[in-house]
N, C-alpha and C positions, 0 to 999 in steps of 0.2 A: 193321167200319165204324169209322172214326176220326172221332168227332164234332168233334174240334178242327179238323181240316183239311177236313171235309166230303167226304172221298173214301174210296173203298174201299181196303183194304189191298192193295198191289200184288202181294202174294205169293199171293193166293187168287182163283180165278175168282169173278165176281160172281153167277153163277147157273148153273142147268142150262141147256143150250142144245142145240137140234137145228137145224142150218142147212139152207137150201134146197140140194138136190143141184145140182152143177154139173159139166159143162154139163147143161142141161135145156131142151129134149129132148136125148137122148144116143144115141150109137152109136159105138163099142161099149161104152164104160165111162162111169160117172159116179162122182163123189166126194161123200161125205156127211161133214160135219164135226159134231162134238158135243163137249160138255164136261160136267163134273159139279161140283157145289158141295162135295160131301164124298165120301169113298170109298163107292161104290155098286155094286150088281150091275146092270150095264147090259145091256139086251136091245134090240137093233135088228133088226126083222123086216120083210121086204117081203111085201106081200099083193097079190093081183090085185083087180080091182074087184068080184069076187064075195065077197071076204073070205077067200079061201083062202090059206093060207101058201105063199109061193113060195120064200123063202130066208131063213135066219137069218144075218145078217151079224156080229152081235156078241152074245155071251152070256158075259160075263166081269165080274169085279170090277175097277173102274176107279177110280183116285185122281184128285183134282183136278190139273189141269195148269196151270202158271203161264205157260209159254212158248208159248201157242197151243193150238188145239183138237186133239183127236184126229181122225183121219180114217179112213174105210174106203171101199174102192172096190167097186162092184158091176159085174160083167161081163156082166149080162144072163142069168145062168144060175140054175137052181133048185137045191134041195138035192141033187138027183141029178146036178148038173153038166151038165144038158141046157139048151140055149138056149131061152128063153121067147119067146112071140109078141110082136110089135109091139103097143104099147098103153100105157094109163095104169096105173101102179102106185102104191100108197101104201106109205110106210114109217113105222113107229112106233117111237119110243124110249120105253122104260119104265125109270126109275131112281128108286128109293124112291117118293115120291109124285108125281114128275114124269112126265107122259105127254104126248107131242106127236106129231102125225101130219102128214106132208107128202105132196105128190103129185109124181110125175115121169113123163116120157113116154119110152118106148123106141121109137126109129125104126129102120127097116131100110133 
């Protein structure tokens, strides 16, 4: 933060973020964008509405990105690469103390 100019330093992301999936509803794929404030172990997992893990999309150390967000695509498959049922799913990002959950809908 540069108090003199009242703006954030252009070289670092302002915050951790987990964007809404797009398109949503989706078929056959959707894109999820995210970013981190500092180097972090990022975990993004998709769950069904019963809270069961469906797919781990990201489990990696990620550094802040200046030129836009990271993105990951979900193709509607589970960890065994089998297609999942139509319905509402939630995805959660955990990175350091940041935790955020969003919803998305898979249509067929």
